[in-house]
N, C-alpha and C positions, 0 to 999 in steps of 0.2 A: 504494500500500500504506500503510495507516494505521499509527500507532505500535504498536498492539497486535500486529498481524501481523508488523511488522518485528521486534519483540521475540521472537515465536515463531520466526520464521525464523532469527534470530541464535542462539537457544537450540539449535535443531536443528542448525545449522551447527557450533556449538561442540561439541555432543555427538558428532557424526559425526567431526569432526577428533580430538577427545580420545579416542575409542574405538579408534583405530588402535593395535593392540598391538605396538609396535615391538620390544620385547624378545623376544616370541615369533617375530616375523618374522625378526629378525636371527639368532637362534640356530638356527632351522630352516634358513635360507639358508646358514649356516656348517656345516651337517651335524651339529649338536649335539642334534637332536631337539627334544622339547617341553620348554621351560624350566619348565613347571608340574610336571614330574616331578623337578625338581632342587631341592635345598635347601629353602627355605621354600615353594616352589610359586608364588611371586610372579612377575609378569611385568616387574618394574622392574629398574633398573640394578644395584641391590645384589645381587639374586639372579643376574643375568646374570654378575656378577663372580665368583660361586661356580663358574662353569665354568672359571675360570682364564684367560679371554680378556678382558684389560683393555680392548683396543680395542673389542670388542663392547659392553662395559659402558659405556664412554665414549660410544659412538655412541648407545646406548639413552638415556642421560641427556640428551644433547643433543637427540635427536629428540623425547623425551617433553616436554622443556621447550618446544621450538619449536612443537609443535602447540598448546600453550596460547597462545603469543605470536601465532601465525598466526590462531587463532580470534578473538582480541580485535581484531587489526588488520584482518582481513578483514571482520568485522562492522561496524567503524567505516567502512570504505570502501564497503561495499555498502548498509548500512542506516542509517548515521549514528552519531555518537559516543555517542548515548544508549543504544545497544545493546551497548556494549563490556562492561559488567558482566555482563549476562545471557549473553553469549557465553562469557565467562570461567567463569561458573558451569557452563555446558553442557560446556565442555572438561574441567573438573575432574571433573564427574559421569561423563562419558564414559570417562575414564581409569580411574576407580575401579569403575564399573559398566558395562562394555562389553557390549552386547547380544549380540555375536558370541561371547563367551566365557561365556555364562550369567550375566552380571552379576558375574563374579569377575575383577577387574582388579588394578591396582597400588595402592600406598598414597598416591600423589598428590603426593609432594614435588617431583619435577622439574616436573610440570605446573603445580603451584602457583607455582613460581618463574617458569615461562614466562608464566603469566597476569600475574604482577607486572611482568615486563618489558614486556608490552604495555600495562599500565595506567599505570605510572610507574617508569621505570628507576631512579630514585633509591631507591625502596623495595626494588626488586630487588637493588640494590647493598648495601643494609643487610642484607638476607636473606643474600646470598652471603658477606659479610664475617663475619657472626656464625656462620653455618654452618661456615665454614672455621676460624675462630678456636676455637670450642668443640670442634670435632672434633680440631683439632691439640692442644689442651690436654688433653682427656680421652681421646683416641684412640678416641672413640665417635661414629660417624657419625650414628646415630639421635638421640643427645642434641643434637648440633649442629643437625640438621634441626628438631627439635622446638623448640629454643630460638629458632632463626631464624624459625620460623613465627609465633611470638608477637610478635617484634620488628617484623615487616613491617606488620601493621595499625596498630601504634603509630606507626610511621614515616609511614604514610599520613595518620593524623589530624594529626600534627605538620606535615606538608607541605600541609595544607589540602585533603585529599581524603577527606572523611568518608564519602561513599557507597562509595568503593572500600575504605575502612577497615572499614566494617560488613560488606561482602561477604567480605573476607578473614578477618575475625573468625569469620564463619560457616564458612568453609572450614577454618579452624584447628580448630574443634570436630570436624569430620568427620575431618580429618587425624589428630588425636590419638586419636580412637576407632579409627581404622584401625591405629594403633600401640600398641594396648592391650597386646599381648604384649611388645613392645619396652620399654614403660614398666615392666611388671612385672619384666623382666630387669634393667633399669637400677636399679631399687629394690633388687633382691636381689644386685646386683653380678655377674650372670651374662651380661650382654649382651656380644656379641662385640666385640672391639677391633680397630681398624685395624692391620694388619700382623701379626696373630696368627692 
């Protein structure tokens, strides 16, 4: 298999892994029905938390992150390290635009973190630290995630990983577009706060 087809295979693998809707699967398995009919209608961990089941929300967060990590590492193992970036892109796209759900998926934060873990754990650590710090200070999870998302590509550039940095910068643009409503609420002071 030549480089082009290895890249295509990695992209498809990443997309298929990323498109697994764990939030929907977990809430249905718990007898809570369709998570898309609750709260924001999103399939991610934040909306799962609105069911009042913190354990399910935590499981969704971890699973959505790990599918990004698995996509990157599996592609490296199967097709070579040159395919890691395209697999990460596929996983992120699969989570946000899953074919099984009419291309209406999550907002991508957890899967973005998972891709970072697979590409460079140090950038993932920067992301996690900033996410937690900003969320703790402002009591606003979305602001923490948005702030951390910008810090990650900067960290990758500083760490000497420019290709991964450019990929993550592209993912950040998509992630911010997916958070348009959150950004509007942050600016107007109406975004939901942690613990309220």
